[in-house]
C-alpha positions in Angstrom: 0.0 0.3 0.0 2.9 2.5 0.6 4.2 1.7 -2.9 1.2 3.6 -4.3 1.7 6.7 -2.3 5.3 6.9 -3.1 4.9 7.0 -6.9 4.5 10.4 -8.5 1.7 11.0 -11.2 2.9 11.0 -14.8 2.8 14.6 -16.5 1.1 14.0 -19.6 1.3 16.5 -22.6 -2.3 17.9 -23.2 -4.1 16.8 -26.3 -5.6 20.3 -27.2 -3.7 23.4 -28.0 -5.4 26.7 -26.8 -3.2 29.2 -28.6 -5.9 29.5 -31.2 -8.8 29.2 -28.8 -11.4 32.0 -29.0 -10.7 32.8 -25.4 -7.1 33.4 -26.0 -7.7 37.2 -27.4 -9.6 38.0 -24.0 -11.8 41.5 -24.2 -13.0 41.5 -20.7 -13.5 39.4 -17.8 -16.9 39.3 -15.6 -16.4 40.5 -12.1 -18.2 37.9 -10.1 -17.7 34.7 -12.0 -14.4 35.6 -13.5 -15.5 34.2 -16.9 -13.4 35.5 -20.2 -15.4 37.3 -22.8 -13.4 36.8 -26.2 -13.7 39.8 -28.7 -16.6 39.3 -31.5 -13.6 38.6 -34.1 -12.4 35.7 -32.0 -15.9 34.3 -31.4 -16.5 34.5 -35.2 -13.1 32.9 -36.0 -14.0 30.0 -33.8 -17.5 29.5 -35.7 -15.8 29.8 -38.9 -13.2 26.9 -37.7 -15.8 24.8 -36.1 -18.0 25.0 -39.3 -15.1 24.2 -41.6 -13.8 21.2 -39.6 -17.1 19.5 -38.8 -17.0 15.7 -39.7 
């Protein structure tokens, strides 16, 4: 049982890449919830990307 506690978790490389995400260009942040609001341009870019990459 002590062997399980001594092992460090593996650090895995993330699958997704967030550099082109809509929230990467944050226009403002909501005060209470701290939710990032992207600019309209970024939302449009994200929608266009989703529309062209549908299976």
